[in-house]
C-alpha positions in Angstrom: 0.0 -0.1 0.2 2.9 2.3 0.5 4.0 2.2 -3.0 0.5 3.8 -4.2 1.3 6.9 -6.0 -1.6 8.7 -4.1 -0.5 7.5 -0.7 3.0 8.8 -1.4 1.7 12.0 -2.5 -0.4 12.2 0.5 2.2 11.5 2.5 4.9 14.0 1.2 1.9 16.7 1.4 1.7 15.9 5.0 5.1 16.1 5.5 5.2 19.5 3.9 2.2 20.8 5.8 3.7 19.7 9.4 7.0 21.4 8.6 5.2 24.6 7.7 3.1 24.7 10.7 6.7 24.0 12.9 8.0 27.1 11.0 4.9 29.1 12.0 5.2 28.2 15.0 9.1 29.4 15.4 8.0 32.7 14.1 5.9 33.4 17.0 8.8 33.8 19.1 11.7 36.7 18.8 14.7 35.7 17.1 17.4 36.8 19.1 21.3 36.6 18.2 24.1 37.0 20.7 27.6 37.4 19.9 31.3 38.1 21.3 34.5 38.6 21.1 37.8 39.2 23.1 40.9 40.1 22.0 44.4 42.0 22.6 45.5 45.3 22.3 48.1 47.5 23.4 50.3 50.6 22.0 53.8 48.7 22.5 54.5 45.3 21.7 55.9 44.3 25.0 52.5 45.3 26.6 50.3 43.0 24.2 49.8 40.0 26.4 49.8 41.6 29.7 46.7 41.6 32.0 45.6 45.4 31.0 45.6 44.9 27.6 42.4 42.7 27.1 39.5 43.9 25.0 36.1 42.3 24.7 32.5 43.4 22.9 29.1 42.3 23.5 26.6 42.7 21.0 
């Protein structure tokens, strides 16, 4: 029975509709993106890896 073309088409249609419901449900919630970076900066080469040369940002 599963090899019948009409059953396969109905199964594919159900799969597509279920995916559309999942996407619509996900779109009800806010989309939040967080990112951060950590680096090092200094005016002189010797100070580059010291404790006071840390630089970070958060967006």
